[in-house]
C-alpha positions as CSV (number, residue, x, y, z in Angstrom):
1,X,-22.5,-1.2,-28.4
2,X,-26.4,-1.4,-29.4
3,X,-27.9,1.7,-30.6
4,X,-29.9,1.9,-27.4
5,X,-26.9,2.5,-25.3
6,X,-25.9,5.4,-27.4
7,X,-29.3,6.8,-26.9
8,X,-29.8,6.3,-23.4
9,X,-26.3,7.3,-22.2
10,X,-26.5,10.8,-24.3
11,X,-29.7,11.7,-22.5
12,X,-28.2,10.6,-19.0
13,X,-25.7,13.2,-19.8
14,X,-28.1,15.9,-20.6
15,X,-30.3,15.3,-17.8
16,X,-29.5,14.6,-14.0
17,X,-29.6,11.3,-12.3
18,X,-29.3,11.7,-8.8
19,X,-31.4,13.5,-6.3
20,X,-31.7,16.3,-5.5
21,X,-30.7,17.6,-9.3
22,X,-33.4,15.6,-10.3
23,X,-36.1,17.3,-8.5
24,X,-35.4,20.5,-10.2
25,X,-35.1,19.0,-13.6
26,X,-36.1,21.1,-16.4
27,X,-37.8,18.7,-19.3
28,X,-40.5,19.4,-21.3
29,X,-43.1,17.1,-22.5
30,X,-41.9,17.5,-26.0
31,X,-38.3,16.7,-24.8
32,X,-39.3,13.5,-23.1
33,X,-41.7,12.5,-26.2
34,X,-38.4,12.8,-28.1
35,X,-36.4,10.6,-26.1
36,X,-39.1,8.1,-26.1
37,X,-39.4,8.2,-29.8
38,X,-35.4,7.8,-30.5
39,X,-34.9,4.8,-27.9
40,X,-38.0,3.3,-29.8
41,X,-36.5,3.5,-33.0
42,X,-32.9,2.2,-31.6
43,X,-34.8,-0.4,-29.9
44,X,-36.2,-1.4,-33.5
45,X,-32.9,-0.9,-35.1
46,X,-30.9,-3.6,-32.6
47,X,-34.0,-5.9,-32.9
48,X,-33.4,-5.9,-36.8
49,X,-29.6,-5.9,-36.5
50,X,-29.6,-9.0,-34.0
51,X,-28.2,-6.7,-31.2
52,X,-29.1,-8.1,-27.5
53,X,-31.7,-6.1,-25.5
54,X,-29.0,-3.8,-23.6
55,X,-31.3,-1.6,-21.4
56,X,-29.3,-1.5,-18.4
57,X,-30.9,-1.7,-15.0
58,X,-29.6,1.6,-13.8
59,X,-31.2,3.4,-17.0
60,X,-34.4,2.0,-16.1
61,X,-34.2,3.3,-12.5
62,X,-33.3,6.5,-14.2
63,X,-36.4,6.6,-16.4
64,X,-38.7,5.7,-13.7
65,X,-37.0,8.7,-12.0
66,X,-37.6,11.2,-14.5
67,X,-41.2,10.0,-15.0
68,X,-41.8,10.7,-11.6
69,X,-40.5,14.0,-11.7
70,X,-42.5,14.5,-15.0
71,X,-45.7,13.3,-13.5
72,X,-45.2,15.2,-10.2
73,X,-45.3,18.4,-12.5
74,X,-48.2,17.5,-14.6
75,X,-46.2,16.7,-17.9
76,X,-47.2,13.1,-18.1
């Protein structure tokens, strides 16, 4: 399993990924930045160790939904 999958799976478990729960999500800018930092570090590790790019389409969709809510709340 690539490191990126471990990071994204963990955070998808912490933060809802379905409506309407995503509309009342409680994520701070700092938490989102921490997620992005960890994900980037995992991507770098995967690249160094020859792991394939393993971001699943559903993860990319989830990230877009989270970003929409954060934008709507003026956090990004």
